[in-house]
N, CA and C of each residue as an Amber inpcrd file, in Angstrom:
protein
   234
 -15.0190000 -28.9320000  -0.7170000 -13.7710000 -27.7590000  -0.2080000
 -13.7200000 -27.4800000  -1.8720000 -12.6730000 -25.8920000  -1.9720000
 -12.7310000 -25.8910000  -3.0480000 -11.7040000 -25.8750000  -2.5510000
 -10.9260000 -25.2390000  -4.2590000  -9.1800000 -25.2350000  -4.6830000
  -8.6480000 -23.6730000  -5.4650000  -7.6360000 -23.7010000  -5.1700000
  -7.1390000 -22.5780000  -5.2990000  -7.3910000 -21.9750000  -6.7710000
  -7.8040000 -22.6820000  -7.9610000  -7.9580000 -22.3650000  -9.2190000
  -9.1760000 -21.9810000  -9.0900000 -10.2160000 -23.0810000  -7.9120000
 -12.1860000 -22.8450000  -8.3630000 -12.0740000 -21.0450000  -7.9110000
 -11.0340000 -20.6210000  -6.6830000 -11.5140000 -19.6500000  -5.4200000
 -10.4180000 -18.7420000  -7.0330000  -9.3000000 -18.6270000  -7.3390000
  -8.6740000 -17.6560000  -8.4620000  -9.9620000 -17.4660000  -9.1810000
 -10.4430000 -18.3700000  -9.9100000 -11.2400000 -18.1850000 -11.4150000
 -12.5890000 -16.7820000 -10.2510000 -12.8710000 -17.2260000  -8.6900000
 -13.3460000 -16.3910000  -8.3970000 -13.8610000 -15.2020000  -8.1630000
 -12.6290000 -15.4830000  -7.5920000 -11.5010000 -13.6690000  -7.5760000
 -11.9320000 -12.7250000  -8.9310000 -11.6540000 -13.5190000 -10.1810000
 -11.0130000 -13.3220000 -11.2400000 -12.3690000 -12.8630000 -11.6020000
 -14.0320000 -13.5730000 -11.6290000 -14.8090000 -13.2650000 -11.9410000
 -15.4350000 -11.7390000 -11.3940000 -15.5780000 -11.6350000 -10.2990000
 -15.8620000 -10.6410000  -9.3410000 -15.5720000  -9.6060000  -9.6330000
 -13.9040000  -9.1860000  -9.7540000 -13.0800000  -7.9900000 -10.1430000
 -13.8380000  -7.7480000 -11.8380000 -13.9150000  -8.4150000 -12.9060000
 -14.8080000  -8.2940000 -13.9780000 -15.5180000  -7.5710000 -13.1840000
 -17.0330000  -8.5610000 -12.5600000 -17.7410000  -7.6840000 -12.8280000
 -18.6270000  -6.4720000 -12.0630000 -17.2020000  -6.0160000 -11.0410000
 -17.4620000  -4.7480000 -10.6530000 -16.6520000  -3.7900000 -11.9450000
 -15.7830000  -3.8570000 -12.2510000 -15.7770000  -3.3370000 -13.1370000
 -16.6320000  -3.1620000 -14.4910000 -17.4860000  -3.7960000 -14.8250000
 -18.4120000  -4.3070000 -15.8170000 -19.1910000  -3.1050000 -15.2330000
 -19.5430000  -3.7750000 -14.4430000 -21.0790000  -2.5460000 -13.1890000
 -20.6650000  -0.9240000 -13.5040000 -19.9970000  -0.9130000 -13.0610000
 -18.9690000   0.4450000 -12.2160000 -18.6000000   0.9930000 -12.8840000
 -17.3530000   0.4930000 -14.2260000 -15.9860000   1.0250000 -14.6930000
 -15.7780000   2.0110000 -14.1340000 -16.2730000   3.3930000 -14.8220000
 -15.0530000   4.7990000 -14.5070000 -16.0290000   5.5750000 -12.8500000
 -17.3670000   5.2450000 -12.3850000 -18.1580000   5.7890000 -11.7140000
 -17.8970000   5.0540000 -10.2100000 -18.3920000   5.6540000  -9.2260000
 -17.8040000   5.0350000  -8.1280000 -18.8970000   4.8440000  -7.8580000
 -18.4610000   3.1890000  -7.2610000 -19.5010000   2.4500000  -6.9080000
 -19.7440000   2.8990000  -5.4740000 -20.9280000   1.3500000  -5.3530000
 -20.8610000   1.9500000  -4.0380000 -20.4550000   1.5510000  -2.4060000
 -19.8970000   2.2860000  -1.5360000 -19.2960000   1.7160000  -0.1480000
 -19.9260000   0.1920000  -0.1760000 -20.5550000  -0.2630000  -0.7500000
 -20.8920000  -1.8050000   0.3420000 -20.9580000  -3.1170000  -0.5950000
 -20.7620000  -2.0710000  -1.9880000 -20.4390000  -3.2650000  -3.0610000
 -18.6510000  -3.2520000  -3.0160000 -17.8470000  -2.1080000  -2.9040000
 -16.2990000  -1.6960000  -2.7100000 -15.3240000  -2.8850000  -2.0090000
 -16.2380000  -2.3860000  -0.6620000 -16.1700000  -3.0830000   0.7750000
 -16.2800000  -5.0060000   0.8300000 -16.6380000  -5.4560000  -0.1700000
 -17.3310000  -6.6340000  -0.3400000 -16.5600000  -7.1290000  -0.9200000
 -16.0650000  -6.7810000  -2.2460000 -14.5150000  -7.1150000  -2.7790000
 -13.3010000  -7.2890000  -2.0050000 -12.7570000  -5.8410000  -1.7410000
 -11.6870000  -5.8820000  -1.1030000 -11.8620000  -6.6430000  -0.3550000
 -13.0820000  -7.3440000   0.3040000 -13.0320000  -8.2060000   1.2500000
 -12.9040000  -9.8660000   1.1840000 -12.9190000  -9.7970000   0.3640000
 -13.5690000 -11.4210000  -0.7550000 -11.6270000 -11.1770000  -1.1920000
 -10.6400000 -10.3230000  -1.5510000  -9.6580000 -10.9770000  -1.9070000
  -9.1970000 -10.7710000  -0.9810000  -9.0260000 -10.0160000  -0.3870000
  -7.9140000 -10.2140000   0.6170000  -8.1750000 -11.0800000   1.5810000
  -9.7010000 -11.9530000   1.7780000  -9.6080000 -13.6110000   2.1460000
  -8.8810000 -14.5580000   1.1710000  -9.0120000 -14.1600000   0.2100000
  -7.4730000 -14.9120000  -1.0500000  -6.5140000 -14.9590000  -0.5490000
  -5.6060000 -13.4020000  -0.6150000  -4.6950000 -14.0360000  -0.7870000
  -4.5210000 -14.2040000   1.0150000  -5.1550000 -13.9120000   1.8260000
  -4.8810000 -14.2830000   3.3310000  -4.8630000 -16.1680000   3.3480000
  -5.7740000 -16.5460000   2.3290000  -5.5030000 -17.8740000   2.3010000
  -4.5970000 -18.9670000   2.1610000  -4.3370000 -17.9910000   0.1610000
  -2.8470000 -19.4340000  -0.3690000  -1.6230000 -18.0370000  -0.6080000
  -1.9640000 -16.5260000   0.2250000  -0.6850000 -16.4420000   0.1350000
   0.4980000 -16.3840000   1.5000000   1.0510000 -17.4120000   1.9890000
   1.6080000 -17.2010000   3.4030000   2.1070000 -16.3320000   3.3010000
   3.4450000 -15.9160000   3.3150000   4.0800000 -14.7070000   3.7060000
   3.3190000 -13.3980000   3.9210000   2.2720000 -13.3810000   2.9490000
   0.9820000 -12.3570000   3.5210000   0.9620000 -12.6110000   4.9620000
  -0.1690000 -13.7600000   4.3820000  -0.9430000 -14.8140000   5.6140000
   0.1450000 -14.2270000   7.4400000   1.4980000 -14.5490000   7.1780000
   1.9260000 -14.6340000   8.3310000   2.3110000 -12.3290000   8.1560000
   2.6410000 -11.8080000   7.4410000   2.5790000 -10.7410000   8.0580000
   1.4960000 -10.4730000   8.9350000   0.6680000 -10.4530000   8.1560000
  -1.1400000 -10.0720000   9.0650000  -1.2450000 -10.7680000  10.0450000
  -1.0820000 -11.8040000  10.5380000  -0.9420000 -11.9210000  11.7850000
   0.4310000 -11.5630000  12.5230000   1.5050000 -10.7850000  11.7360000
   2.3480000 -10.0620000  13.2350000   1.2080000  -8.9480000  13.3680000
   0.1500000  -8.0640000  12.2210000  -0.4830000  -7.2160000  12.1210000
  -1.7550000  -7.3510000  13.2600000  -1.5320000  -8.5590000  13.5020000
  -2.4960000  -9.2290000  13.7250000  -3.6860000  -8.4260000  13.6820000
  -4.0330000  -8.7990000  11.3330000  -5.2030000  -8.8820000  11.2530000
  -5.4190000  -9.9910000  10.5270000  -6.7240000 -10.6800000  10.3890000
  -7.4780000 -12.2970000   9.6540000  -8.4940000 -11.4560000   9.6560000
  -8.6890000 -12.1650000   9.1920000 -10.4490000 -12.1060000   8.2490000
 -11.3800000 -11.8350000   9.3030000 -10.8160000 -12.6390000  10.1070000
 -12.2010000 -12.4800000  10.8090000 -12.2460000 -11.2840000  12.5980000
 -11.2160000 -10.5870000  12.1970000 -10.3510000  -9.0430000  12.6360000
 -10.8510000  -8.5890000  11.6340000 -10.8640000  -8.7580000  10.1910000
 -10.4890000  -7.0490000   9.5710000 -12.6900000  -6.8740000   9.3540000
 -12.5710000  -5.8010000   9.2570000 -13.9140000  -4.8310000   9.8160000
 -13.7840000  -4.0470000   8.2560000 -13.5080000  -3.3230000   8.0410000
 -13.3910000  -2.3850000   7.7730000 -11.8680000  -2.3080000   5.7510000
 -12.4700000  -2.2390000   4.9140000 -11.6500000  -2.5350000   3.7010000
 -10.7630000  -1.5470000   4.1190000 -10.7230000  -0.7540000   4.9660000
  -9.8170000   0.5630000   4.8700000  -8.5630000  -0.0220000   5.4590000
  -9.3420000  -1.0330000   6.4380000  -7.8350000  -1.7740000   7.8690000
  -7.3410000  -2.7950000   6.7780000  -5.9340000  -2.7590000   6.6220000
  -5.1440000  -3.8500000   6.0130000  -4.1810000  -4.6340000   6.8700000
  -3.5310000  -4.7720000   6.4450000  -1.9960000  -5.9850000   7.3420000
  -1.0940000  -4.7910000   7.3350000  -1.6330000  -3.4130000   6.2060000
  -0.3370000  -2.2670000   6.4100000  -0.9710000  -1.4940000   7.7950000
  -2.1060000  -1.4800000   7.9010000  -2.4450000  -0.5380000   8.5670000
  -3.9630000   0.6200000   8.0910000  -3.9350000   0.9660000   9.3300000
  -4.8000000   1.7160000   8.6000000  -4.6770000   3.1430000   7.5850000
  -5.8280000   3.0650000   6.5890000  -5.0300000   3.8060000   5.7220000
  -6.2940000   5.2800000   5.2730000  -6.0030000   6.4890000   5.7090000
  -6.6830000   7.4650000   5.9980000  -6.8980000   8.4360000   4.6930000
  -8.9300000   8.4670000   5.0280000  -9.3810000   8.5590000   3.9400000
  -9.2500000  10.5730000   4.0730000  -9.2550000  10.8310000   2.3550000
  -9.0470000  12.3430000   2.1700000 -10.2720000  13.2450000   2.7170000
């Protein structure tokens, strides 16, 4: 079992690696989607008010299929 600090370091490393890899360039959809999903799972796991909000919207890590769909609802891309 991992603890919150291990997971926080993993998420931070993932974000920094993503920035280092893509900088200001457009990242591949799959790479951004994977990072967004990891961040969502981290927040869902450790932020109880956020998890309650997600539960009210019926969004969980198991039901989240696309990074564009978050607890706030579907975001329309331009």
